[in-house]
C-alpha positions as a Markdown table, in Angstrom:
| # | Residue | x | y | z |
|---|---|---|---|---|
| 1 | Unk | -31.3 | 45.5 | -9.7 |
| 2 | Unk | -33.8 | 42.6 | -10.1 |
| 3 | Unk | -31.9 | 40.3 | -7.7 |
| 4 | Unk | -32.2 | 42.9 | -4.9 |
| 5 | Unk | -35.9 | 43.3 | -5.6 |
| 6 | Unk | -36.4 | 39.5 | -5.4 |
| 7 | Unk | -34.4 | 39.4 | -2.1 |
| 8 | Unk | -36.5 | 42.2 | -0.6 |
| 9 | Unk | -39.7 | 40.4 | -1.7 |
| 10 | Unk | -38.5 | 37.1 | -0.2 |
| 11 | Unk | -36.9 | 38.4 | 3.0 |
| 12 | Unk | -38.1 | 41.9 | 3.7 |
| 13 | Unk | -40.7 | 42.6 | 6.3 |
| 14 | Unk | -42.8 | 45.8 | 6.1 |
| 15 | Unk | -43.6 | 47.4 | 9.4 |
| 16 | Unk | -46.5 | 49.7 | 9.8 |
| 17 | Unk | -46.4 | 50.5 | 6.1 |
| 18 | Unk | -43.5 | 52.9 | 6.7 |
| 19 | Unk | -40.4 | 50.8 | 7.5 |
| 20 | Unk | -38.8 | 47.9 | 5.6 |
| 21 | Unk | -36.9 | 45.5 | 7.8 |
| 22 | Unk | -34.1 | 43.8 | 5.8 |
| 23 | Unk | -31.9 | 42.7 | 8.6 |
| 24 | Unk | -31.6 | 39.2 | 7.3 |
| 25 | Unk | -29.2 | 40.3 | 4.6 |
| 26 | Unk | -28.3 | 44.0 | 4.8 |
| 27 | Unk | -28.2 | 45.6 | 8.2 |
| 28 | Unk | -28.1 | 43.1 | 11.1 |
| 29 | Unk | -27.0 | 39.9 | 9.5 |
| 30 | Unk | -24.9 | 40.3 | 6.3 |
| 31 | Unk | -25.2 | 38.1 | 3.3 |
| 32 | Unk | -21.5 | 38.6 | 2.1 |
| 33 | Unk | -22.0 | 37.0 | -1.4 |
| 34 | Unk | -25.0 | 39.2 | -2.0 |
| 35 | Unk | -23.2 | 42.3 | -0.7 |
| 36 | Unk | -20.4 | 41.5 | -3.1 |
| 37 | Unk | -22.9 | 41.7 | -6.0 |
| 38 | Unk | -24.3 | 45.0 | -4.7 |
| 39 | Unk | -20.8 | 46.4 | -4.5 |
| 40 | Unk | -20.0 | 45.3 | -8.0 |
| 41 | Unk | -23.2 | 46.9 | -9.2 |
| 42 | Unk | -22.2 | 50.3 | -7.7 |
| 43 | Unk | -18.7 | 49.9 | -9.2 |
| 44 | Unk | -20.3 | 49.4 | -12.6 |
| 45 | Unk | -22.7 | 52.3 | -12.3 |
| 46 | Unk | -19.9 | 54.7 | -11.2 |
| 47 | Unk | -17.1 | 53.4 | -13.4 |
| 48 | Unk | -15.3 | 56.2 | -15.2 |
| 49 | Unk | -15.8 | 58.6 | -12.2 |
| 50 | Unk | -12.2 | 58.2 | -11.0 |
| 51 | Unk | -13.5 | 57.5 | -7.4 |
| 52 | Unk | -10.7 | 57.6 | -4.8 |
| 53 | Unk | -12.7 | 57.0 | -1.6 |
| 54 | Unk | -16.0 | 55.4 | -0.6 |
| 55 | Unk | -17.8 | 57.2 | 2.3 |
| 56 | Unk | -20.6 | 55.8 | 4.4 |
| 57 | Unk | -22.0 | 56.2 | 7.9 |
| 58 | Unk | -21.9 | 53.6 | 10.6 |
| 59 | Unk | -23.1 | 50.9 | 10.9 |
| 60 | Unk | -25.5 | 49.7 | 8.2 |
| 61 | Unk | -23.7 | 51.2 | 5.3 |
| 62 | Unk | -20.3 | 49.7 | 6.1 |
| 63 | Unk | -20.8 | 46.3 | 4.5 |
| 64 | Unk | -22.0 | 47.8 | 1.2 |
| 65 | Unk | -19.2 | 50.5 | 1.3 |
| 66 | Unk | -16.5 | 47.8 | 1.9 |
| 67 | Unk | -17.8 | 45.7 | -1.0 |
| 68 | Unk | -18.0 | 48.7 | -3.3 |
| 69 | Unk | -14.5 | 49.7 | -2.3 |
| 70 | Unk | -13.3 | 46.2 | -3.0 |
| 71 | Unk | -14.9 | 46.2 | -6.4 |
| 72 | Unk | -13.4 | 49.7 | -7.2 |
| 73 | Unk | -10.0 | 49.0 | -5.5 |
| 74 | Unk | -10.3 | 52.1 | -3.3 |
| 75 | Unk | -10.6 | 52.6 | 0.5 |
| 76 | Unk | -13.9 | 52.7 | 2.3 |
| 77 | Unk | -14.2 | 55.3 | 5.1 |
| 78 | Unk | -17.1 | 55.4 | 7.5 |
| 79 | Unk | -18.4 | 58.4 | 9.5 |
| 80 | Unk | -18.6 | 57.5 | 13.2 |
| 81 | Unk | -21.6 | 58.4 | 15.3 |
| 82 | Unk | -19.5 | 58.6 | 18.5 |
| 83 | Unk | -16.0 | 60.0 | 18.9 |
| 84 | Unk | -13.5 | 57.5 | 20.4 |
| 85 | Unk | -10.5 | 58.4 | 22.5 |
| 86 | Unk | -8.3 | 57.3 | 19.6 |
| 87 | Unk | -9.9 | 59.6 | 17.0 |
| 88 | Unk | -8.3 | 62.8 | 18.2 |
| 89 | Unk | -9.6 | 66.4 | 17.6 |
| 90 | Unk | -8.8 | 66.7 | 13.9 |
| 91 | Unk | -12.2 | 65.7 | 12.5 |
| 92 | Unk | -14.8 | 66.9 | 10.0 |
| 93 | Unk | -18.3 | 66.7 | 11.4 |
| 94 | Unk | -21.9 | 67.2 | 10.5 |
| 95 | Unk | -25.3 | 66.7 | 12.2 |
| 96 | Unk | -27.4 | 63.9 | 10.8 |
| 97 | Unk | -31.0 | 63.1 | 11.7 |
| 98 | Unk | -31.9 | 59.3 | 11.6 |
| 99 | Unk | -35.4 | 58.6 | 10.3 |
| 100 | Unk | -35.4 | 55.1 | 11.8 |
| 101 | Unk | -33.9 | 56.0 | 15.2 |
| 102 | Unk | -35.6 | 59.5 | 15.5 |
| 103 | Unk | -32.3 | 60.9 | 16.8 |
| 104 | Unk | -29.8 | 63.5 | 15.6 |
| 105 | Unk | -26.1 | 62.4 | 15.6 |
| 106 | Unk | -22.9 | 64.4 | 15.2 |
| 107 | Unk | -21.1 | 62.2 | 12.7 |
| 108 | Unk | -17.3 | 62.6 | 12.3 |
| 109 | Unk | -14.5 | 61.5 | 10.0 |
| 110 | Unk | -10.9 | 62.0 | 11.0 |
| 111 | Unk | -9.3 | 64.6 | 8.7 |
| 112 | Unk | -6.5 | 62.2 | 7.8 |
| 113 | Unk | -8.9 | 60.1 | 5.7 |
| 114 | Unk | -10.2 | 62.7 | 3.3 |
| 115 | Unk | -8.2 | 65.2 | 1.3 |
| 116 | Unk | -9.0 | 67.9 | -1.3 |
| 117 | Unk | -7.7 | 65.5 | -4.0 |
| 118 | Unk | -10.4 | 62.9 | -3.2 |
| 119 | Unk | -13.3 | 62.1 | -5.5 |
| 120 | Unk | -15.8 | 60.5 | -3.1 |
| 121 | Unk | -18.6 | 58.1 | -3.7 |
| 122 | Unk | -21.2 | 58.2 | -0.9 |
| 123 | Unk | -22.8 | 54.9 | -0.2 |
| 124 | Unk | -25.7 | 54.1 | 2.2 |
| 125 | Unk | -28.2 | 51.3 | 2.8 |
| 126 | Unk | -31.4 | 53.3 | 2.7 |
| 127 | Unk | -32.6 | 56.7 | 1.5 |
| 128 | Unk | -35.6 | 58.2 | 3.1 |
| 129 | Unk | -35.3 | 62.0 | 3.7 |
| 130 | Unk | -31.7 | 62.4 | 2.5 |
| 131 | Unk | -30.3 | 63.6 | 5.9 |
| 132 | Unk | -27.4 | 61.0 | 6.1 |
| 133 | Unk | -26.3 | 61.6 | 2.5 |
| 134 | Unk | -26.4 | 65.4 | 2.9 |
| 135 | Unk | -24.4 | 65.2 | 6.2 |
| 136 | Unk | -21.8 | 63.0 | 4.5 |
| 137 | Unk | -21.7 | 65.5 | 1.5 |
| 138 | Unk | -21.1 | 68.3 | 4.0 |
| 139 | Unk | -18.1 | 66.4 | 5.4 |
| 140 | Unk | -16.7 | 65.9 | 1.9 |
| 141 | Unk | -17.1 | 69.7 | 1.3 |
| 142 | Unk | -15.3 | 70.5 | 4.6 |
| 143 | Unk | -12.4 | 68.4 | 3.3 |
| 144 | Unk | -12.3 | 70.3 | 0.0 |
| 145 | Unk | -13.0 | 67.1 | -1.8 |
| 146 | Unk | -15.7 | 66.4 | -4.4 |
| 147 | Unk | -18.8 | 64.1 | -4.3 |
| 148 | Unk | -19.0 | 62.2 | -7.6 |
| 149 | Unk | -22.3 | 60.5 | -6.7 |
| 150 | Unk | -24.4 | 58.9 | -4.1 |
| 151 | Unk | -25.2 | 55.1 | -4.2 |
| 152 | Unk | -28.2 | 53.9 | -2.3 |
| 153 | Unk | -29.2 | 50.2 | -1.9 |
| 154 | Unk | -32.9 | 50.9 | -1.2 |
| 155 | Unk | -34.6 | 54.2 | -1.9 |
| 156 | Unk | -38.0 | 55.0 | -0.4 |
| 157 | Unk | -39.2 | 57.1 | -3.4 |
| 158 | Unk | -42.3 | 58.2 | -1.6 |
| 159 | Unk | -40.1 | 60.2 | 0.8 |
| 160 | Unk | -38.3 | 63.4 | -0.3 |
| 161 | Unk | -34.7 | 62.3 | 0.0 |
| 162 | Unk | -33.8 | 61.5 | -3.6 |
| 163 | Unk | -35.4 | 64.6 | -4.9 |
| 164 | Unk | -33.7 | 66.7 | -2.3 |
| 165 | Unk | -30.3 | 65.3 | -3.2 |
| 166 | Unk | -30.9 | 65.7 | -6.9 |
| 167 | Unk | -32.0 | 69.4 | -6.4 |
| 168 | Unk | -28.7 | 69.9 | -4.5 |
| 169 | Unk | -26.9 | 68.7 | -7.7 |
| 170 | Unk | -25.9 | 65.2 | -6.7 |
| 171 | Unk | -26.1 | 62.2 | -9.0 |
| 172 | Unk | -28.1 | 59.5 | -7.1 |
| 173 | Unk | -28.1 | 55.8 | -8.2 |
| 174 | Unk | -30.5 | 53.6 | -6.3 |
| 175 | Unk | -30.5 | 49.9 | -6.8 |
| 176 | Unk | -34.1 | 49.4 | -5.7 |
| 177 | Unk | -36.7 | 52.1 | -5.7 |
| 178 | Unk | -39.8 | 51.6 | -3.6 |
| 179 | Unk | -43.0 | 53.4 | -4.7 |
| 180 | Unk | -45.1 | 52.4 | -1.6 |
| 181 | Unk | -45.9 | 49.9 | 1.0 |
| 182 | Unk | -49.4 | 48.5 | 1.2 |
| 183 | Unk | -50.8 | 45.7 | 3.3 |
| 184 | Unk | -47.4 | 44.4 | 4.1 |
| 185 | Unk | -46.2 | 44.4 | 0.5 |
| 186 | Unk | -43.5 | 46.3 | -1.2 |
| 187 | Unk | -44.4 | 48.1 | -4.5 |
| 188 | Unk | -41.4 | 49.0 | -6.7 |
| 189 | Unk | -41.1 | 51.7 | -9.3 |
């Protein structure tokens, strides 16, 4: 997606040649018009897959998941990192390691929001090592539902996540694929 690459070049900040900060439009401040276009792009890439639910993890994936759900006319569900008193005990859960936060979370989804009939599209903002997507896929499997694909806004292709997900049999669609960072610059595939 050329528009995304241009936005990353204009607004992204490379930190220590390992992290890309895009909080001006994706994961701290949200550019809703741009997120609408991102959601429409995922809807186009996964049209014909009979998606019934979008699944993401809080918090950075929510904006993209909601816009994708809007474009596909299906609900967006997000896995919580902390259980609230209102959630109850009927949940699916998985452990997910966060590359950027260097923490492992137990993520949960209330059982009422996923069923065996669901065809789930997993959406996330970044793909590094694939842990979040694999955790979400585990939750989908626990529900007896099926994963139709994984949509990623920004893939760090120099890390093993995409290859790991593909080896596990998942279709991965990344809107921007980063080959490397060098001297504060982003190099795309």
